[in-house]
C-alpha positions, 0 to 999 in steps of 0.5 A: 649567220646562225647563232648558237646557244652557249649550252650547245658549245659547253655540253659536248666539251663537258662530255669530252672532259668527263669521258677523259677524267673517267678513263684516266683519272677516276680510280673507282673500278665500278666506272670502268664498265661505263661510257658517257654517251651524251651530256644535256645541260640546262640553259643556265648551265648549272645542271648537266645530265650525263647519260651513260651505257655499260658494257654487256653483263654489267649492272647499271646501278653498280656503275651509277654508284661509282659515278655518284661516288666520283661526282665531287672529284669530277666536279672539281676537275671540271671547274679546273678545266672550264672557265665558267662562273658555276661548275654544273652539278652532275646528274647521272642517268643510265642510257638504255636506248640501245636495248630498245633498238635491239628489241625492235631489231629482234621484232622486225627479224621475227616478223621478216622470217614469218 
């Protein structure tokens, strides 16, 4: 039987809870253009790195500022919904992987047409 680290079970749960909170409970309009793409947690579960993407034409810094302002609220609500000894601190990082994928696809298309 394969054993799973607790972090592998908690990180997806944190992602779902944060996405729901941001969608339905956070009042800051800056976060409306952001979407949580992944959550990675340290093995001690005290730090959650939250990766996010933004809608096209939106400045990631503006969305990140909105997440940072909502951080205390998000942590408090996480604490209410998770039964953990410690509520993880949240660190927000812009996930620009889709931009890299688009650039690679563009380069491949150019090479294909030559």
